[in-house]
N, C-alpha and C positions, 0 to 999 in steps of 0.2 A: 294706498300707505301701510295696510298693513305687511303687505309683501316688500317693501321698500324697507319697514320695521327690522321683516325677517331675515332681510338681505343685511342691513347694516349687523344685527347682533352675530350674525353666519361671521362675517369678517371681524369681528372684536373676538367670538370666538377664536377663528383659526388664527388669530395676532398672539393670544394667550397663549394658546398650543406651540406654536413658535416661540414664543418666550421661554416657555418651558425645558422647551428641545433644545435649547441654543443660547438662552440667556443665562440660564443657572448651571452651575458645576464650574471642575476645573478646564483650564484651555484646554489640558487633554482630553478632558470627557466631552467637551466641546468638537476637538480635530476629530474622537474618534467617529462621533455621529458624522461627522460631515465626511470621513474614511469611510463609514455601512452606506451610507445615501451613492456618493459616489460609484461604491463595486457593483452595488443594486444597477445601475445607471448600465456599468459594464456588462451586466447581464443581458440588459435589452439591450443594448449596440449603439446605446445615446452616448458614443464619446466627446462630444462637447460638453455636456452639462455632468459628466464623469470629472473632464479634466479640472471643471471651474470646482465642482465638490471636494476634488486634492488639491487645490490650492489653497482652497479656506481650509482644510487642515493643516496645512502646510504653514499660513498666517500664522496659525495656534500656537504650533509644535512642528518648529523645522528638521527636528531629529527626530520625524516619525517615519520610520523606516517603511513599514506597510504603505504608507501616503504614497512615498517615491517609488515605492512598487507599480501601485496603482498606474501614478504618471508617467510609470516608462511601456505599460499595457496600450497607453493612451496614444504615445508616440510609434511604438509598433505599429500600431491599427493607422494612421499618419503615415506607415513608412520612412518614419525620419527617426532613421538608425542611428544615427549618431549622439541623437540626445536621450533615443531610449539607452545605449549603451551609457549615457553620461549619471542616466538616473537611478541604474542597476550598481553604479560602481557606489552612487553615494549610499544605496541600502546600505552596501557590504562594507562600506566606513562604518557606519553605526551600527552593524550587527552583520557582524561578518561570519554568521553562522543562519544567516538567512536563507532558509532551503530553495524558494520558489524562487532567488535572486540568483542564488549559486545556479539552478539548471536554467533557467533563462539568459544567463549572460553566456551561459556555455552554447545553447545553443545558437542562440546570436552569432557567438563567436564562431562556430564551425559552419555557418550561412556564409557569412562574409568570407571563409574561406581558411582562416586562422583554426585552424583542428587541433592544432599541439595546444594550443594557449587552450579551448572550448575543453581540451580532456584535465586539464591542471584544475580548471573550475568542476567538473565532476567530478575528477578524484577526491577535493575538498568535501563536497554534497555526500560523497558515498561513505567518506570518514566521520560523518556524521552519522549515517543512516545505512551500515554496511549491508544490510537485506533488502535494500529497498528495489522492489525490481522495474521500475519507470528508470530509477538512473544507473543499474546495472544495466539495461537495455541500452542504454544511452551513450555508455561508456562501451558497451561492444559494437555498437554505430563506428565510433568514435575512433577505435583500435583500426577495424576494419575498414577505413575511410584510410585511413593512415598506412596501410598498405603490413599493419602487423595482423594479419588475416586468421593465423590460428588463436593467435590470443584472443581475437573478436570474435569468433566461432566457441571458444571455450567459454566466455564468459556469458553468450547469450545460451546456453548450453545449460549454464547454471541458474540463467534469468527463465528457464522452461522448466523447470525441476521445482522451481518456487510456485509457477504462474504455470503453468500448461496453453498455450497457444496464445502467449503475450504477443503483440504484433509485433511492438521495436524486436523482439529475438530475431522470432521466424523470419522477419527479412533479411535480417544477417546471415541467419543460414539457406534461405532457398537464394540469396545471391549469393553465397560461395560456391552453392550448386550448382547456380545456373552457370558459373565459373570455370564452372568442372566438365562442363559439356552433359552434366544432370537433370536436367528440365525435366521428366516426372519426379524428380526424387524433390524437385523445389514446388510441382506442383501440387505431390499429396500433403506436402506440408500445409500449403497454404489452402487449400480446399480443405484441409481436415481444420482449419481458424476459422476459415468462412462459414461452415455449417456450426459451427461454435457460435459466434456472432456474426450473420451475414451484414451487419451497418458497419463494418472497421474500412472504412476508406483507402486504408493505406494497404488494406490483405488484395482489396479488389487491381489497384495499379501494382503490384506486384504482381498478381496473375500477368497483366495486360503485357508487363512489361517481359514474363517466361515468354508468352504466346505469341508477339512479336518479333522472337528472335527464330521461331519455326518456321512453319509453312500452311499451318492450318488453319487458312481464312475459316472455316466455319467456326470454330472453337472463338476463333476471334474477334469475332462479328458478336458471336453469343456471348461472350464477357464484356464486351461494348453495350451491346443492348443491356444487360443487365444492371451494371454500374450508372445509365441513362434511367432505368424503370426504379433501381433503390434509393440516387440523389437527385428529383429531377430539379433541386432547388438549384445545382448546378449546370448551368449552362454550357459550361463549356466540353463536358462528356459528353452533349448531346453533336458540336461542334466536332469532337474527337470522331463521333460516327460518320457524322457525315464528309470529314476529312478520308475516312476508311473507305464509305461508299462511293465516293468521288476517284480516288487511289485506284479502285477497282475499275473506274469507267461505266459507275452502276449510276449515273446522273437521274433517272428515270427514279429510282429508288431513295437518292436521295433529297429531288424534289416531293417526294410525297411524303417523306416522314415531318418535311417544313409545312408540308399545307397540313397534317396531322395536327402541327401545333398549333399552327392558325384557326381550324378548326375547334380546335377546342378554349383557346384564349379569342373569339369573338371579338371583345373589347381591346386586347390589349395593341398596339401599333407596333408595338417591338418585333412582335413574333410576324407581324405580315411585313414588315423593312427586311426581316433575313430571309422571308421567301424574295421578296423582290433583288434583293443583293445576290443571293444564289443565280437567279436566271440571269441576272447584268453580268456575274460571271462565266454561266456556260453557253447563253445564247445572245445575248447582247441587249444592247440598249435599248434597241424599240422593245422589243418580248415583253423587257422588262418596265417600261414605262407603261405599257398596253395593262400587264397585269395592276399595277399601281392606279391606274385610273377608273380599272375598274374595282378594287377593293376599296377605293375611297367613298364609293358610292352606298355599301355597309355599316360604314363608323358613324356615328354620331357624330365624333371631333373627329373631322377628316383633316383635321390641319397638318400633320406630323405627315403622312402619305403627302400632299399636296405640297409642303417642301419638300419632300424625297423627289416629287416630279420635277422642281426648278433643279433640284442638286443634278439628276439624270442630263435633264438637257443641259447643261452648264457641261458636263464630263463631257457631252457627244457632240461637242460644240455647236448648237441651236442657244450660242446666248442671247439671241435678243427675246427669244422664248423663255428661256428661263428669266433672263429682265422682267417681262410683263408676268408670269408667274408671280413674282416675288413683289413687285409693286402693287398688284391686286390684293395679294395678302395680307402685307404689310397696311393697304387702305382700309382692308375688311377688318383688320384687330384694333384697327388704332395706336392707343399709347399703351396698351393692353401689354402684358408681357410677351405674347406671341408675337403682337404687330412689329416691338420691338424685336423681337428673335428673327422674324423676315427680311426689318430693315438692314441687319448686321449682316446677315446673309448676303444679301444684296453687295450690302457694301464691300464684302469678302472678293466676288466676283468682281465687281467695277473695280478696285486695286489691282486684281489679276492681270484685270484687262486692259491695264494704263489709264481708266475714266476717272482721272482722280478728282478731280471740279466735282462731278455727280457724287464719287464716295465720300469726297469732304461734305459735301449738303447733306447723304445720310446720317455721316457719324453727328453732324453739328447737332441735325434731329433728335437722336438719340440722345446727345448729353446736355439737348433744351430738354427732357424730362427724365433724366438720372443725370447728373454733372459728374458723381463715378462711378459710372457703368462701366467695368474692369475691362470686356471687350471693344466697347467706341474705343477708350484711353489707348487699348493694344493698335488699334487699328491705325487710331492717329498718330502714335508713335513709326508705325512701318511706313507711312505717307513719307513722316518729316525725315526718317530716313533714306528714305529714297532721292527726299530733294538736298539732303546734307543740311540739314538742320539737326544737328546729333545731342546738344544743348533740347532744344526741345523733346526732342523725343526721348532722351532719359531722365527729363522731368516727371513723364506723363507715364514714363516704366516703371520710374521707384515709386509711385502713388498705386499702381496695381500691385507691387510685389512689397508694400507697409500692408496692404488688405490680405494679401495671399503671396506666402514668399514662396513657396512651393511651385507658381504658378509656370510652366514649362514655357509656356510660348511665348512671356513676359521675360524670361532666363535668356531664351534663345536673344530674342531681340535688343535685350537691353545688350549683353555681351557682344552680338554685332555693331550695335552704334559706339559701344567702346571702343571698337578694333577701329574702326572707320572714324574713329574720331583721335586716335592718335594713342588713347589712353590701355595700354597693351597690358598693365599689370589688372586691372579691371575688368578687362575684357578676358583676362585666363582666369580670374579668381567667379565671372559671372558661367564660363564652361564649365567651371571645375563645378559651381552650386548646380546647376543645371543636370550633372551629370548625376553627384552623387544624392540629390533630390528625387531622380527619375531613375533607380536602379535597375527599375523593369525593364526601362525602354533602352535597348541599345542605341537608338539613333542619336540622342543625344549626346553621348561618351565619342559615338565618329563624330559628332561637330567637333568636337573639342580633338578629335587626331587633326582631324581637316585644318585649325585652327593651330596646333601646333607644326605640321608641316608646311603650311602659309609662312609661319614665323621663323622657320630654320632647325626645328627641336626637336632633328629627324629620330636620335635614340630616345628620347621621350617618350616621342608618336607611338614608336614603335612598339616600347615596352608597353606603354598603353592601349595600345591594337593587338597586340599578342594577350591580355589581362581579357579585353573583349569577347575575344576568340577562346578563351577556355571558360568564359562565363555562358557566352552562348554560342556551342559549337555550330549548330544550322543557322548562323546567321550569314548570310549570303553577302552582303554587302562588305561585311568584315574582313570574310574569307577573299573575295574579291582583292579589297583594297590593302590583306597582306602581301598575297602575292603579288599586287604590281610592286608594294614598297621592296621586296627580296629582289624583285627582276629589275629596280633601278640602281639596287646596291652588286647587282650580277652575281649574287648568290642564287643559281640554277637549281643547284640540286633543294633548297627549301622551299621555292616558287611551286616546284614541281609538287613535295610534299603536302603541301597547299592546295595545288589543283584535284592530288590525291583524294583528300579530305572532302574537297567540293563535288566530286565523281561519287561517293560515297553517299551522300548528300540526297543529290539528286540526280539520276543517271543520264536522265533527257536531257541535265543543263549542258547547253556549248560552251560557257566557260571554262570549265574544269582541260577541256580539249584546248581552246585555246591559249590559255597559259600555259600548257605544256608544250604548244606547238611552238609559242614565241620564243618559251628557255631552251626548246631546240634549236632553232632561228639562232640566235644568240651564240650560240656552239658552232653553227655553221653547218651542224646536220640535217641538211636541206631533204635526204631522201628519207630522215627518219621524221622530218614535219610533216612531207608527203604523203606517205603513208599512216600518219595516224588521220591527217586534218581530210588527205581525199576519201577514206574509205569509210569512215564512221561518224558523216553527217549529212545527213540528206541535203540534196542539190537543191531543190527548191526553198529549204528553209535557212540554210546557210548565212551567217550575219556577213555583213560587208568587212569587219575584222577581218574574221575568221577569213573570208574568201579572198580578202588584199594578202594574209600571212601565207595562204598555200599556193595564191600566182606567184609568191616572191620568192618563196621556195623554187617554184619549177625555174622562175629566170636564171638565179643566183646560184643554181645546178646548172645552167648551160642548158636545160631542158623546156627553150621557146616552143615545141612545136606542141609536149605534152600540154603545156599552159594555154597556148593557143586551142587545142582539143577538149580540154576542158571547158573551157567559158563558152565554147560551141556544146558543147553537151549541154552545159547549163541553160543555155539561151537557149534550145531545143524545149526544153524540158519549160521553162519559163520567159520568153522574147521579154516579157517586159520586163525584166529584172537588171534596172536600173546600175548596180551595181558593178553587175558583169558586163554592164554596156560599156562603163568610166575603165576597167578594168582592161575589156578590150581596144581600146581608145589608145592607154597607154601603153598596149603592145605594135602597134603602126606607128607610133610615134616613136618607138625605138627603132622601126625600121626604117624611119622619117618618109613613111606614107602620111603628110600631115594634111591632105582635104580628106583624107579618107578618115582620119581619127578625130577632125573636127567636125566631121558628119553624124559621127556615132555621138560624141557630145551632144549635139543637137537633137538627133534623135532619143536620146536619155530623158533630157529637156524636156520634148515634145511628150513622149510617154508619162513622168511623173516630174509634173513642175512643182513639188513641193521638196521632193530630193534635194538634199545641199550639193552633193559631192558633181555631180554633173558640174553645176556654174564656178565653183573654184577650178575643175579641172582646166576646163576652158579658158577661165580667164588666164590661167597661167602655159596654157600654151600659146595663146594672142601674147602674153609676153616673150616668150622663147622667139617672137617669128618679127618683136619690135612692134607689134600695134596696141600701145598701152591704152589709146579710146577705147579699144570695140573689148578690149581686158576690165576697163572700169563700168561698159557699159553692161555687159552681164552681168557683171556683179551686182548693180544696182538693182537688174533684174529679178536676180535671185534675191536681193533685199524684200523687195515687193510677193514674190512669189513664195520662196522654201520654206519651210517650216523652223528646220535651226535656222533664225536670222542672227544670233548673232555672232556663230563663226563667219559667217558671209560678210557680214558687218565689219570685223576685224582684218578681214582679207581686203578687204575696199579701201580702212583706212592706209593699212600699209602702201598700196601701191598710188593713193592720193598722194604719202611721203615722197615714194620714189619720182612721182611726175610734178613734186612745188611745189603742190597742190595744198598749202599747209592750211587755211583755212578752211576748206573742206575735211582735210584730217580731221582737223581738232572739234569740229561741229560733227563727227563720226564717231568720235571717241567718246564726243559728251554722251550724244545717244548710249553708248556701249555701256555708257557710268551707270545709266537708271537699268538698262536689262541683267548687266555683271556687276554687281555692285561688288564684288569681295575680287575681282580679278587684278590678281595686282599687275598682271602686265598693263591692263588697259589703263587702271592708274598712274605707274611709270610713263607709257609717252605720250598719256595728256598730259601731265607736267612738263615735260622733255620741254614739248612743243610752246608750251605757254612759255618756257624760260627763256625758249630760245629766239623767238619769232614775235614775242609781243615785250615792248618797252612802258607799257601802261603800269603805275606801279596797282591795281586793283588785279591785275590778270598774274601778274611778279607773286603778289601775296597768295592770289587762291591756290597756283602753284605749287608753293612752298606747302600752302595749308592738305592739299590733295597727299603731297607726298610725303608727308607725316607719318602714312601708314608704313613706310618703306623703310622704316627706322634700321627693326630689325632683321631685315629680309637677307636670307643665306644667298643673296643674290648681289655681287656688289656692285654691277653695274645701277640697280633700283636705289644701294647708300648713296654711289655718286651723285644721282637723280635730287634726291633730296639736299645733300651736299650744293649743288649746284643751285638749288630751288633756294636755301635758305641764303646763300651769299647774295644773289642775284633780289631779295628780297630785302637785304639792308641786316641782314642777321648774319653780319661777315664772319665775326670771330668760329659760332658756333659752324656755319660751311665752310669753312678754311678748313676744320679741324677735323671734320667726316670725310673732303675728298683728301686730303692727307694719308685719313687713315686705310681709304680704297685703293690707292694708284698701284699700290705694289700689284693689286691681283689683273689690274687692268693697263698693265705697262704696255699692251703692244697695241692698245687705242688711243692714237689719236687725239680725240676729240675732248678724252679725259684727261691726258697733259696738258690741252687747250686751254680748259676748265679750270684747274689748276693755277696757270700761267696768269690769267686775268683775276684769280684770286690772290697771287700773289700782289701784283702789280696793284691789286685795289687796297693793298694795305703797305704799300711801299716797301716789298720784300723783289725789288727789280733784279737782282741776280738769280735771285730764285725762278722769278717770272721768267727770264731769258734762257734757263737752263731747260724750263717745260717745253716752250715753243720752240726750243729745238730739239727737242726729243720729238715733237711731236710730227716738225719736218720731217727727222729720219726716218717717219714713218708711212712716208709720202701717203700725204692725205687726198679725198678729193682734193677738187679746183677749187670749188666755193669753199671749204676749210681751209683752204691753204691762203688762200687770200685774206680770209681773217684774222687767220695765225701773223703773217707778217706785216699786215696794218696793224693789229696791238702791237708786236714787236717792234716795228719804225715808231711807234711814240714812244719808246724805252728808252730810246738812245738821243 
């Protein structure tokens, strides 16, 4: 009882103290108390609590400039740059002379790329405090970055006169000396600054930048190791050391570094997982798995390592082993957080293997324990999207985003759901949100670019892609995508420039030579293609596209014997190179040696059953010999055995169409819809087949529902499919309008005139219908289409 009374009295005392702190005084004084508390949380890096305190302060005093500034710090930590900028603007509206806000907004604008606007804010701050070395250094940096190098250096020199060894000023001057090829001069400045204060990170990074431009690997390694030792709380610099060691083929040294971290942190599974990931990259899955199992025996809680074993098994294609491991972990951990984590990983793997019923059961089990589990909701939404249940998916994803507005996967999923549901404006908005809330991850921006390309917004896509390349100049995917965009435009010069940029990024990357080679091929510079691709790529490692481009250059340059000799050399080095065998078969077909060409493709399939190209090539060889049944049979075999099933399945669907096996084609496209949900071609072909070959209302309505994603397509055939599908599903006015808008682009297609004629007849515009039927017949359509046109025309008389 005494303890209870004591606790009760302590509670009263705390309440009284809280009342004294917050209940008395003016709203402004209480707001100041909340602000002070918020800044203490900022110091301890507890940003959620800091945000609560700042909001409390602003409820009491909405014109409290410092509290708005505090909110900007919270938003910057969360990378919510737009909100941080808005908060800083609010600060300056209340107090135009707020120094911290002026310098912060300048830095924010500089990072976003608007350095001219950043300079204006810096100048305003400097006008208030003309001899502040930090603001002067900020101004010097901006001037230098804006190309006003002499002014920037002069401003930095003034800073050093006020405060010797000021890091910002030294970085400006050292950068200028490096650009002038005076690396020793730059190093002298940096070393002096580090001698004065060895804990200035910016100076260490400046030293690294200077040494990377040279060839003194010993000094560079020493500089990296110094950063690692000086800033152990920053693991990214140990990653820099590992990158240096692996780039110089010192894999054993890199592994030793990682093992030393594991030895000094025996209870930290993160360091063990980093070691295993490195072994996986350098030695393969099996050694990595053995290491994981061994390490797991030394940990009190081996759960994270056992989860990693399951992940490695999955990556290695040991799906059953991964599933068994995760089910055991989920059973062992039950309804704990770890049990739910194992179950969620299992669900992801099941979804990727298209074991939807099992995944749905797992998702339901998670949601039974936690009805608002965000990961489970995202998984359920992913399944719903693939099943065409877009509204259901959108509802789940909105729940996720109401709890976590910047969740990258939720934003990507809802963007996909909106796009596939035909809600293009909402889709674009979601893609933009995903990009803006994940500015440091270029993959989200690249997803947005792909969306723009699908929607035919080529100029916007190109501008966005160029911005990504400027922001992430070493991002391979962005560079390759930009080069391909230039190639589609026929801008070979700019494509070649991007290829050169890729070459500087990684001299061993085959993509630059391929990009340049393809550009040269398009310009019919065949000898240049041969010189580039024939001499710069190892024959054993040459990829399929590069090899094909090279052989095509030999053939186009009328050097058939050289092409055959090249392939013979490749196959002598590696007799099982299926890409070379397929190309060799194409040369045999060119010479009319069909049995030999057929046998070589059969050899390729036998050697590597998982390779896609031999099946497709053999199918087309059979088609050329008027053997459609054999062509379809080999493609069905490819679907069973090859790794790239969608591309073979797409070819098979086309063969079914040609053979008049419409229902087989429809069934194949239905499977393709689940495998390639973003493929406009698959959606178009399926909707077209349903509309042209089914008469039941359910099929016609589904065709219109499928085709709505084609509305803004840059391809007129796709928009015509939508128009015909809408008309056929009793949306006559909307469908007719769309078909009328596309007919000028499809004037040479008899089927487009036939569809428009049927549409005119449907709305009793018989004269216009006859005109379209006449236009279709004048184009000499195939016999089956001609019969349809004549029948429809006869009904108008």
